[in-house]
C-alpha positions in Angstrom: -9.6 -40.5 10.7 -10.8 -37.3 9.1 -8.5 -34.0 10.3 -11.7 -32.5 12.1 -12.3 -35.5 14.2 -8.7 -35.6 15.3 -8.9 -31.9 15.9 -12.1 -32.6 18.3 -10.7 -35.4 20.0 -7.6 -32.9 20.9 -10.0 -30.1 21.9 -12.4 -32.1 24.2 -9.2 -33.1 26.0 -8.1 -29.8 26.8 -11.4 -28.6 27.6 -11.4 -27.3 31.5 -13.7 -28.7 34.2 -16.8 -26.2 35.0 -17.8 -24.9 37.7 -20.9 -23.5 36.4 -22.3 -22.4 32.9 -23.0 -18.4 32.6 -25.7 -18.1 29.9 -25.8 -14.6 28.1 -29.1 -13.7 26.3 -28.9 -11.6 22.8 -31.0 -10.5 20.6 -29.4 -9.5 17.1 -30.2 -6.2 14.9 -32.1 -8.6 12.8 -34.6 -9.8 15.5 -32.7 -13.2 16.1 -32.5 -14.4 19.7 -29.7 -16.4 20.9 -27.9 -17.8 24.1 -24.4 -18.0 24.5 -21.9 -19.4 26.8 -18.1 -17.6 26.2 -15.5 -20.1 26.6 -11.9 -18.8 25.6 -10.0 -21.5 26.5 -9.6 -23.1 23.3 -10.4 -21.9 19.5 -13.4 -23.6 18.7 -17.2 -22.9 18.8 -20.3 -24.9 19.1 -23.2 -23.7 17.2 -26.6 -25.0 17.7 -29.9 -24.3 15.5 -33.3 -25.8 16.0 -36.1 -25.3 14.0 -39.7 -26.2 15.5 -42.1 -28.2 13.4 -39.9 -30.9 11.8 -41.3 -34.0 10.3 -44.9 -33.1 11.7 -45.1 -30.1 9.2 -45.4 -32.4 5.9 -48.6 -32.4 3.7 -50.2 -35.6 4.5 -50.1 -36.4 0.7 -46.4 -35.3 0.6 -45.2 -37.8 3.5 -41.4 -37.7 4.0 -40.8 -34.2 2.2 -39.0 -32.7 5.1 -37.0 -36.0 5.9 -35.7 -36.1 2.2 -35.1 -32.2 2.3 -32.7 -32.4 5.3 -31.2 -35.2 4.0 -30.2 -33.0 1.0 -28.7 -30.2 3.2 -25.2 -31.2 2.8 -25.8 -32.6 -0.8 -24.4 -29.4 -2.7 -25.3 -25.8 -1.8 -24.6 -22.4 -3.8 -21.8 -23.2 -6.5 -20.5 -26.7 -4.9 -22.0 -29.8 -5.4 -22.2 -32.5 -3.2 -18.6 -33.2 -3.5 -17.7 -30.1 -3.5 -19.1 -29.2 -0.4 -17.5 -32.4 1.4 -14.6 -31.2 0.5 -14.7 -27.8 1.4 -15.8 -28.9 4.7 -13.0 -31.3 4.9 -10.6 -28.7 4.2 -11.7 -26.1 6.8 -11.9 -28.8 9.4 -15.4 -28.4 10.2 -18.4 -30.4 10.6 -21.8 -30.1 9.8 -24.5 -32.1 10.9 -28.5 -32.0 10.0 -31.0 -33.9 12.0 -34.8 -34.4 11.9 -37.4 -35.7 14.5 -41.1 -35.4 14.2 -41.4 -31.7 16.2 -37.9 -30.3 14.9 -35.0 -29.7 12.4 -31.5 -30.0 14.4 -28.5 -28.1 12.8 -25.1 -28.5 14.4 -22.2 -26.6 13.6 -18.5 -27.1 14.9 -15.4 -24.7 13.6 -12.2 -23.2 14.5 -12.0 -19.9 15.2 -9.5 -19.3 12.7 -11.9 -20.6 10.1 -15.1 -19.4 11.4 -15.7 -17.0 8.4 -15.6 -19.8 5.6 -17.4 -22.1 7.3 -20.2 -20.0 8.4 -20.4 -19.2 4.8 -20.6 -22.6 3.8 -23.3 -23.5 6.5 -25.5 -20.4 5.5 -25.1 -21.9 1.6 -26.7 -25.0 2.7 -29.4 -24.0 4.9 -30.2 -20.9 2.7 -29.8 -22.1 -1.0 -29.3 -25.8 -1.0 -29.2 -26.9 -4.6 -31.2 -30.0 -4.3 -29.6 -31.5 -7.7 -31.4 -34.3 -9.6 -28.5 -37.1 -8.9 -28.1 -35.9 -5.5 -31.9 -36.3 -4.9 -32.1 -39.5 -6.4 -29.4 -40.9 -4.3 -30.7 -39.6 -1.0 -34.0 -40.7 -2.4 -32.3 -44.1 -2.7 -31.1 -44.4 1.1 -34.2 -43.2 2.7 -36.2 -46.2 0.4 -33.2 -48.6 1.6 -33.9 -47.8 5.1 -38.0 -47.8 4.7 -37.1 -51.6 3.4 -34.8 -52.1 6.1 -37.6 -51.2 8.7 -40.0 -53.8 7.5 -37.6 -56.3 8.7 -36.7 -54.8 11.8 -39.2 -56.2 14.9 -38.6 -52.7 16.9 -39.2 -50.2 13.7 -42.3 -52.5 13.1 -43.6 -52.0 16.8 -42.8 -48.5 16.6 -44.8 -48.2 13.3 -47.7 -49.8 14.7 -47.7 -48.0 18.3 -47.8 -44.7 16.6 -50.9 -45.5 14.0 -52.7 -46.9 17.1 -51.9 -43.9 19.5 -52.1 -41.0 17.2 -54.2 -41.8 14.6 -54.6 -39.6 11.9 -52.5 -36.9 13.7 -49.2 -35.9 11.9 -47.3 -38.1 14.6 -49.2 -41.4 12.9 -47.5 -41.1 9.9 -44.0 -42.4 9.4 -41.4 -39.6 9.6 -39.3 -41.0 6.6 -42.5 -41.5 4.6 -43.9 -44.5 2.8 -42.5 -46.3 -0.1 -45.0 -44.3 -2.4 -44.6 -41.1 -0.8 -40.9 -41.2 -1.1 -40.7 -42.3 -5.0 -43.6 -39.5 -5.7 -41.8 -36.5 -4.3 -40.6 -34.1 -6.6 -38.1 -31.3 -6.8 -40.9 -28.6 -6.0 -42.0 -31.1 -2.6 -38.8 -30.5 -1.5 -38.4 -26.9 -2.1 -41.9 -25.9 -0.5 -40.8 -28.6 2.6 -37.4 -26.3 2.9 -39.3 -23.0 2.9 -42.1 -24.3 5.5 -39.6 -25.8 8.0 -36.6 -23.7 8.1 -37.7 -20.3 8.9 -36.7 -17.5 11.3 -40.4 -17.7 13.4 -39.7 -21.2 14.7 -35.8 -20.6 15.2 -33.9 -21.6 18.7 -30.0 -20.8 18.7 -27.5 -21.2 21.1 -23.2 -21.2 21.1 -20.5 -22.3 23.2 -16.8 -21.3 22.7 -14.3 -18.9 20.9 -16.7 -16.3 20.2 -18.4 -13.0 21.9 -21.9 -11.4 22.0 -21.2 -8.9 19.5 -19.3 -11.4 16.9 -22.5 -14.2 17.3 -25.1 -11.4 16.9 -23.3 -10.6 13.6 -22.4 -14.0 12.6 -26.2 -15.2 13.1 -27.7 -12.2 11.0 -25.4 -12.9 8.1 -26.1 -16.6 8.4 -30.0 -17.1 9.0 -31.3 -13.2 8.2 -32.2 -14.6 4.6 -34.5 -17.4 5.7 -38.3 -16.6 5.2 -39.7 -14.9 8.1 -42.7 -17.5 8.8 -43.0 -21.1 7.8 -45.3 -23.6 7.4 -48.2 -24.0 10.3 -47.6 -26.1 13.2 -50.0 -29.2 13.9 -52.2 -29.1 16.6 -52.6 -31.3 19.8 -52.6 -34.8 19.2 -56.1 -36.8 20.5 -54.4 -39.8 22.1 -55.9 -43.4 22.1 -54.5 -45.6 24.8 -57.3 -48.8 24.8 -55.5 -50.6 27.0 -54.6 -54.3 26.9 -52.6 -55.7 24.0 -52.0 -55.5 20.1 -50.1 -58.2 18.7 -48.4 -57.7 15.4 -47.4 -60.9 14.5 -43.7 -61.1 12.6 -41.5 -64.1 12.4 -38.7 -64.1 14.7 -37.6 -65.5 18.1 -38.0 -62.7 20.0 -40.8 -60.5 20.6 -40.4 -56.6 21.0 -43.1 -54.7 23.2 -43.7 -51.4 23.3 -45.7 -49.7 25.8 -47.5 -46.6 27.5 -50.0 -44.2 28.7 -50.9 -40.9 29.0 -47.5 -38.8 30.5 -47.0 -35.1 31.6 -46.2 -31.8 30.0 -42.6 -30.6 31.0 -44.0 -27.4 32.3 -46.5 -29.0 34.6 -45.4 -28.0 38.3 -45.6 -31.7 39.1 -43.5 -32.9 36.5 -40.2 -33.2 38.9 -42.4 -35.6 41.0 -43.0 -37.6 37.7 -39.5 -37.6 36.9 -38.6 -39.0 40.1 -41.3 -41.5 39.7 -40.3 -42.5 36.5 -36.4 -43.5 37.7 -37.9 -45.7 40.2 -40.3 -47.6 37.9 -38.0 -47.9 35.2 -36.0 -44.8 33.9 -32.7 -45.9 33.0 -31.4 -47.2 36.3 -30.3 -50.8 37.0 -32.0 -50.4 40.2 -35.2 -49.7 39.0 -38.3 -51.6 39.9 -38.6 -53.3 36.5 -35.0 -53.9 35.8 -35.2 -55.9 39.6 -38.5 -57.7 38.7 -38.5 -58.4 35.1 -34.8 -58.9 34.5 -32.7 -59.9 37.6 -35.2 -61.8 39.3 -36.9 -63.6 36.7 -34.4 -63.1 33.9 -37.1 -62.5 31.1 -34.8 -59.8 29.2 -31.5 -57.6 29.0 -33.3 -54.9 29.6 -36.7 -53.0 30.3 -36.8 -49.1 30.5 -39.6 -46.4 31.0 -39.4 -42.6 30.0 -41.3 -39.7 29.9 -41.9 -38.6 26.5 -43.3 -34.9 25.9 -43.7 -34.2 22.5 -44.7 -30.8 21.3 -48.3 -32.1 20.6 -48.4 -35.0 22.9 -47.6 -36.1 26.5 -46.9 -39.9 27.0 -45.3 -42.5 29.3 -43.6 -45.1 27.6 -41.6 -48.0 27.6 -40.0 -51.1 25.6 -39.1 -54.8 26.6 -38.1 -57.5 24.5 -38.0 -61.5 25.4 -38.1 -64.8 23.9 -41.6 -65.6 22.3 -42.2 -68.0 25.0 -41.4 -65.5 27.7 -42.9 -62.2 26.7 -46.3 -62.8 27.8 -44.8 -63.0 31.4 -42.9 -60.0 31.1 -45.9 -58.0 29.8 -47.8 -59.6 33.1 -44.9 -58.5 35.5 -44.5 -55.0 34.0 -48.4 -54.5 34.5 -48.3 -55.8 38.0 -45.3 -53.1 38.7 -47.6 -50.8 37.2 -50.3 -51.4 39.7 -48.1 -52.2 42.8 -46.8 -48.6 42.1 -50.3 -46.7 41.9 -51.6 -49.0 44.8 -48.5 -48.8 47.5 -46.4 -45.9 46.3 -42.9 -45.6 46.7 -40.4 -46.3 49.8 -38.4 -43.3 51.7 -35.0 -45.5 50.6 -36.1 -45.5 46.9 -36.9 -41.7 46.8 -33.4 -41.1 48.6 -31.5 -43.5 45.7 -33.7 -42.0 42.9 -32.6 -38.2 43.8 -28.8 -39.1 44.4 -28.7 -40.9 40.9 -30.4 -37.7 39.3 -28.4 -35.2 41.0 -25.2 -36.8 40.7 -25.6 -37.5 37.2 -26.7 -34.4 35.8 -22.9 -33.0 36.4 -21.7 -35.1 33.8 -23.6 -34.0 31.2 -21.4 -30.6 31.1 -18.5 -32.4 29.5 -17.9 -30.1 26.4 -19.1 -27.3 24.2 -20.8 -29.3 21.7 -22.8 -31.0 25.0 -23.5 -27.7 26.6 -24.6 -25.7 23.3 -27.1 -28.7 22.9 -28.5 -28.4 26.5 -28.9 -25.0 26.2 -30.8 -24.7 23.1 -33.2 -27.4 24.5 -33.6 -25.3 27.2 -34.9 -22.8 25.3 -37.1 -25.0 23.5 -38.8 -25.7 26.8 -39.1 -22.4 27.9 -37.1 -23.0 30.7 -34.5 -20.0 32.8 -31.2 -19.3 32.0 -30.6 -20.2 35.8 -32.5 -23.7 35.3 -28.6 -25.5 35.1 -28.0 -24.1 38.5 -31.4 -24.9 40.1 -32.3 -28.2 38.5 -30.7 -30.1 41.1 -32.4 -28.4 43.7 -35.8 -29.0 42.0 -35.4 -32.4 42.0 -34.2 -32.8 45.9 -37.5 -30.8 46.7 -39.4 -33.5 45.7 -41.0 -35.2 48.7 -42.6 -38.6 49.3 -46.0 -37.0 49.7 -45.4 -35.5 46.1 -44.7 -38.6 44.8 -47.7 -40.1 46.4 -49.6 -37.3 44.7 -48.3 -37.6 41.4 -48.3 -41.5 41.2 -52.5 -41.2 41.9 -52.9 -38.3 39.1 -50.9 -40.4 36.4 -50.7 -44.5 36.9 -53.1 -45.3 34.7 -53.0 -49.3 34.4 -56.1 -49.6 32.5 -55.5 -47.7 29.9 -51.6 -49.0 29.8 -51.3 -50.7 26.4 -49.0 -52.6 24.8 -47.6 -53.4 21.3 -45.9 -56.7 20.7 -44.4 -57.5 17.1 -43.0 -61.1 16.9 -45.0 -64.6 17.7 -45.5 -64.2 21.3 -47.0 -67.4 23.2 -50.2 -66.8 25.3 -50.7 -63.4 24.0 -53.3 -62.2 21.6 -55.0 -58.6 20.4 -57.3 -57.7 22.9 -61.1 -58.7 21.9 -59.5 -61.6 20.0 
């Protein structure tokens, strides 16, 4: 176990219970905006950076460039090669994590107060001056290709790929985030440098910090850390034109258990009806064992170990998604039951008891999210990206509790669309075939 992990365990154990989250906003002399929650109870800070754009910024001819670039940020920077960077990070008891989604490049940093300056200098080099050494590029390229080969054997990855192609078409969301075998093999160091300049720019930056640091200290830290990044990055993609044809698309694959992804159009996070839709999703299938789909598909019929739904609010597309897996001889029944429950919810709405239970679950579970500096930093940077106010944490449960039965009924009629509920099934499903075949 590394020194950093041991320190994190000790620090998390020492975290106090929080009665509330007091968010400060600041803008540095260099023009960088950030949210800060000061907590001087332990000598530790969690820093979260988000760059809007993510894999969707890739040139269509260079798919996978941003993914490969992000994978190389900790593989050497400044005067340090990959091994030197890893050793320096470990010596400082710091932790850096670099992640990618379709819409975001995420950078998470954790460091002790006593090592703050050295840790931030190391992090700065990884963001501003990554080396992209040939040996590191080939090593990480090999890891990506290995992952792509593995994806070709995983029913869930195959289903995701087929679903995205069907729904998004030629929009960047419709292409694999990691690229293809051919596109990744063809990427050059120049492509990685271009991807870096396009993705890590100050015009798409969101910052949060939680821990043992003041506003003045954070302001100086951020200008030194991020001031040398490009002012502007690559253009963001436009809205996706969603294609939900309805019915079933089958992707044959030799496996004893079929995997199904399903979905229809969703709702924007900024829509006034969002919380009613959020409650409605929980009642339908959103993560609770008491949801209708869990009761009907799993508990009553034993068709699956799990089925769930969720509202997927991407920057350029809003969807209402779900997933289920079942034996090839039972997946057709599972699909039929999900369709039936979708229609029942549209026709009959929800009960007062279901609404009350959903509110209790959502409001009770919310407080459990705020269990440490790193978690809070992640939450408040996400709030910024969703354009939520700083008092959202304190008002969120009130907004859930304000949802009425009439609100849910109205949103059910507005959103639920059984005719366009689309399934992609990967496996050898008995009794299912692609619609039209």
